[in-house]
N, C-alpha and C positions, 0 to 999 in steps of 0.2 A: 466859728463859736464855739466854746464848751458849754452843755447844758448841766449846768450845778443845781439842778432840781433834787431836792433827797425827797426819797422812797418815804415814805412813813410804815413803819413797824407793822403787819398785820394786828390785830385786835386778836384777843381770843375768839370769838363772836364770827370774827372775820373769816379765822381759821377752820372752825366749824363750818361753815358757808361754805367754804372753797373744798372739803373734803368731799360735802353732799355733790356738791359738781363735778369733782373729781373721776377720772378711771375708777379709783377704789372702793368707792360706796359697794357698790351690788358684790364684790369682792364678799368685803365685810359682813354683809348680810348675810352671805354664804353662810361665813364663819360663826356672827352668831345665830343664824337658823341648827349650823352642825350642831356647840354647844349646849342649846336646848334642846337638841335632840339625845345626846349621848349623858354628859355630864353636869349638865348644871337642873337642877331635882326643882328648882322654883322658878315658878309661871314667871314668863319674861316678858307680859304684853304691856309693861311697864318701859319697855327698851324699843318692843315693834311697834308700839303706837305712834312713839316719838319717828322714828326713823320716815314709818311711813308721811309723816306729819310733811317733814322735810324733802317727799317729794311726791306732794299730793297729788299730781294731777297722773302720775306712775305710780303710783300705790301697789298698784295691782303688780307691778313687774318689783317692786318690795318684796310683795306677797310670795310669787313666785321665785327669788332670788332664800327668802327663808325657809321656802318649801326644800328648796333643792339641798339647802343644809342639814337642815331636819331628817330626810330620807336618808340622807348620809350617814350622816350621828347615829339613825336609828340602826343600820345597816354594821356600823363598827358592835353595838350594843350587842346586835345578833349573836356574829362573828364572835363576840365573849364567849356570849352565853351557850353557842354550841359549842366551842373548843374549850375553854377554859372558866366552866360554868363554879369548880370547886376552889378553885386556882384564887377569882377575879371578881366575881357574879356573886357568889354564897358572901364573902365577907360585905358586901354593901347591902344586899338585902338584911345580914343580920345587923347592921348597923341602921338602917332604917328600918327597924323591927317591921319588915316584911314579908317574914317567913309564909307565915299561912297566904298569904292576897298571891304571893308569886306560886305557890305548889298548885292555890287551886285555877291560877290562871295557867299553869300547864296542864292540865286536867283540861279547863274547857278548849283549849288552844288542839287539842287531841282530837277531842270529839267535835267542835264546831268549827275549829279553824279559822275560815274568813271573815266571819260575823261577828267572833269573841274580838281578833283581831283589829277589826273595823270601827269597834265601840270603844276602843282602850282609845283610839288616837282623836276619840271626839269628848270622852267624857273626863271629869276631873282623876280618874283611875291613872297612880304613878307611869307616865308613857315608858320609863326609862324598864322599868319592871316585867312590864308586858313584851315590849320587843327581848327583852332578856330571856324570860321565860318561851319566846317562839323560837328563837334560838335552841335551846334548849328541847322544845319537841321534837325540833326539827324540820320546822311550818317551811311549805315549800318559799324558796328566795326569791323568785317571781311573784309568788300570790301576797307576802311578803310588801314586795314595793308598791303593790298595786292599790293592797290594803292599805298602807300606809301613805300612800300618795295624794288618794281619793278621802283618807280622811282627816289627814292635816290641811289638804287646801280647804276645806270646808272652812278650816278654823281662820287661816291665814287670810281667807278671799274676802271672809266675810267683815273683819277688820278692815280691809282695806276699801271695800266698799263704802263701809261707814266713816271711815277717814275722808276719803273723794266727794262723801255727801254734805258731812259736816264741811270739808274747806269747799266747797260753795256757797252755802253761806255764810261761812266767817272769812274769807280768806284773804281777808286785812290782817287783822288780830292773829289769822295762825301766821303769815308772811313775818308779821312783826316779832311774834315770840318763838319762832320754830326754834329756834337753838335753847331758849329759856327752857322751851316744855322739854327737848330732848336730856338735858341734862337732870331736870326734874323728874323724867324721869328713871334717870339711870339712878339718881339717890332713892326714889323710892325701892328701887331691884334693888340695889343693894342691901336697904335698911330693913328688907322684907327677908331678904336671905340670911342677912346676919340675926335677924330672930328667931326665923326658924331653924338654924344650926345649931346657938348657941342658947339662948332661952324656950323654944318650943319643947 
């Protein structure tokens, strides 16, 4: 007997949910962290938080994936700062009118090193400017990885903890609207990025 049951097309919401449960979710999280640590100068919390919401009970794993990508992205900018400062980094510094901050950061890194780099990772100071300066200053790669991983882990793990804490208190609501929260976060991020690039 032939099964004539038709499979209904999966909804957009269903596809997003399936992605969150699939094997690519954590690699995508690494990629998002990489972009935020390298070329995206806009804070990406509106993207991070919804991603963690979709994996509430494993939000700390999302945080670690984002952290890994962030460190890798930072290493790329560090390398560009060390080897291609004049050709690649300098035009970006000029575009964002951050020459004074860049020069001051290079000076501090040569004098104070680890503490300066650690603070760059936990303060609103432009992360890419700081890691490019670390490369230009010839800062130790090993200490660079330790400082960036330590400072950025505070940020990601605190967000993950808050998501897990809120998730315990609002599990039903977050489960019902997790896809909408993700889409809303992406829209907020896109709007903020557009404003900064074209209007700020």
